[in-house]
C-alpha positions in Angstrom: 184.7 102.2 -163.9 184.7 104.1 -160.6 181.8 104.9 -158.7 181.4 106.7 -155.3 180.0 104.1 -152.5 176.2 104.3 -151.7 175.6 106.7 -148.5 175.5 104.4 -145.6 173.5 105.5 -142.6 175.8 103.9 -140.0 178.9 105.9 -138.7 180.7 102.8 -138.4 180.5 101.9 -142.0 181.1 105.8 -143.6 184.5 105.6 -142.6 185.8 103.5 -145.2 187.8 106.2 -146.2 187.2 107.1 -149.8 186.3 103.4 -150.6 185.1 103.2 -154.3 183.0 100.7 -155.8 185.1 99.5 -158.6 182.8 97.8 -161.2 183.7 95.2 -164.1 181.6 95.9 -166.7 179.1 97.9 -164.9 178.5 94.7 -162.8 180.3 94.3 -159.2 181.0 90.9 -158.5 179.7 89.2 -155.7 183.2 88.3 -154.2 184.0 92.2 -154.2 181.1 93.0 -152.6 181.2 90.5 -150.0 184.8 91.5 -149.3 183.8 95.1 -148.8 181.0 94.2 -146.5 183.1 92.1 -144.7 185.7 94.6 -144.0 182.8 97.0 -142.9 181.7 94.5 -140.1 185.5 94.4 -138.9 185.6 98.1 -138.3 186.5 99.1 -134.6 187.6 95.5 -134.4 191.0 94.7 -133.0 193.4 93.6 -136.0 197.0 92.5 -136.6 198.6 93.4 -139.9 202.1 92.0 -140.9 204.1 93.8 -143.0 206.7 93.1 -145.3 209.7 93.5 -143.0 207.9 90.7 -140.7 206.8 93.4 -137.9 203.1 93.0 -136.7 201.3 96.2 -136.6 198.4 95.8 -134.0 195.2 98.2 -133.5 191.6 98.7 -133.9 190.7 99.0 -137.8 189.5 102.4 -138.2 189.7 103.1 -142.2 190.4 101.6 -145.3 191.1 103.3 -148.6 191.5 102.4 -152.0 195.1 101.9 -151.8 194.6 99.4 -149.1 196.3 101.5 -146.5 195.2 100.9 -143.2 194.4 103.3 -140.6 194.3 101.6 -137.0 193.7 103.5 -133.5 195.6 102.9 -130.3 198.6 101.1 -132.0 201.7 99.4 -131.2 204.1 97.2 -132.9 205.0 93.8 -132.1 208.4 92.0 -133.1 209.1 88.4 -132.7 213.1 87.7 -131.8 214.8 84.7 -132.9 214.7 83.2 -129.3 210.6 83.4 -129.8 210.3 86.2 -127.5 207.9 88.9 -128.3 208.8 92.7 -128.0 206.0 95.3 -128.1 206.2 99.3 -128.2 203.5 101.7 -128.8 203.5 103.5 -132.1 200.9 106.0 -131.3 197.2 106.7 -131.3 196.6 106.7 -135.2 198.8 105.3 -137.7 198.5 104.7 -141.3 200.0 101.2 -142.9 200.8 101.6 -146.3 198.7 99.0 -148.2 202.0 98.1 -150.4 203.5 96.7 -147.5 200.6 94.5 -145.8 200.8 90.8 -146.1 198.6 89.6 -143.7 195.4 91.0 -141.7 194.2 89.0 -139.0 191.2 89.1 -136.7 190.0 87.3 -133.5 188.2 84.1 -134.5 184.8 85.0 -133.1 184.9 88.5 -134.8 185.5 86.9 -138.2 182.8 84.0 -137.6 180.3 86.9 -136.5 181.1 89.3 -139.2 180.4 85.9 -141.7 177.4 84.9 -140.6 175.8 88.4 -140.5 176.5 88.5 -144.0 175.8 84.8 -144.7 179.2 84.3 -146.3 180.5 80.7 -146.3 183.8 79.8 -145.2 
C-alpha cells in the first residue's frame, strides 16, 4: 500500500518531493522510517553523489522523490583524472540526478553525526 506522507510544518521537510510512505502489510519498518527521517535532516546539506560512470555530482540536497532522483542546488561536476587530478565544471543552479544512476551519496561527517544524534540512530 502507498500512502501520502503526513503533513509536516517545516518548509525544509516538505521538500521531500512527493515522497510516499511505503508500508509493508500496514506496518512501516523502523529502518525505512529512520532512513526517511535521516534524509529529511540532510536537506540543504552539501552532498556528493557518485553516479555509475564515475562522475561526482556535488550540490546542496534540495529534494528526493520516490524513484530516488536527487534534486541538487548550486551544482558542479567533479571528475578525477588518471593522474589523480580533479577537474570541476559548473552544471547549473538546479540539477536532477536520476536515481537509477546513483551509486553512493556522501555528506560531511559532522552533518551525518548531527542528524543521527538528533534522531537517536546508532551508527
